[in-house]
C-alpha positions as CSV (number, residue, x, y, z in Angstrom):
1,M,80.0,50.2,-206.9
2,A,81.6,48.2,-204.1
3,A,81.2,47.9,-200.3
4,L,82.9,46.1,-197.4
5,V,80.1,44.5,-195.3
6,P,80.8,41.9,-192.7
7,R,78.9,38.6,-193.1
8,L,77.3,39.0,-189.7
9,G,76.1,42.4,-190.6
10,R,74.1,41.6,-193.7
11,G,71.2,39.4,-194.7
12,P,70.7,37.4,-197.9
13,L,72.1,39.0,-201.0
14,P,69.6,40.2,-203.6
15,A,69.6,38.8,-207.1
16,G,72.4,40.2,-209.2
17,V,74.6,41.0,-206.2
18,H,77.8,38.9,-205.7
19,A,80.0,38.6,-202.6
20,L,83.7,38.2,-203.2
21,A,86.4,37.2,-200.7
22,T,89.1,39.8,-200.0
23,R,92.8,38.9,-200.4
24,P,94.4,39.1,-197.9
25,V,91.6,38.2,-195.5
26,L,90.6,41.3,-193.5
27,R,91.1,41.1,-189.7
28,H,89.9,43.3,-186.8
29,K,90.4,43.7,-183.1
30,A,87.8,43.8,-180.3
31,L,88.7,45.7,-177.2
32,V,86.9,45.9,-173.8
33,A,87.2,48.8,-171.5
34,H,85.8,49.1,-168.0
35,R,86.3,51.1,-164.8
36,S,89.0,50.0,-162.4
37,G,87.5,47.4,-160.0
38,E,84.6,46.6,-162.3
39,A,86.2,43.4,-163.7
40,V,84.8,41.3,-160.9
41,R,81.1,42.4,-161.5
42,P,79.1,39.5,-162.9
43,V,77.7,41.5,-165.8
44,V,81.3,42.5,-166.9
45,V,82.5,38.9,-166.5
46,A,79.6,37.6,-168.5
47,G,80.0,40.2,-171.3
48,V,83.7,39.5,-171.7
49,A,83.0,35.8,-171.8
50,A,80.4,36.2,-174.4
51,L,82.7,38.3,-176.6
52,R,85.5,35.7,-176.2
53,E,83.1,33.0,-177.2
54,A,81.9,34.9,-180.2
55,V,85.4,35.6,-181.4
56,G,86.2,31.9,-181.1
57,E,83.4,31.1,-183.5
58,L,84.7,33.3,-186.3
């Protein structure tokens, strides 16, 4: 049996379970959508900034 589970989405591996790297390395995109004019709202600005920071850490 096999599964693709992101590192951030799983806890410690139980005994007997092994994690293997994929070749090529898998990539993904994160998109943000908001209503027109909402880009200036502090909560939207903070959310987008947090996502950008998180992506930079990967």
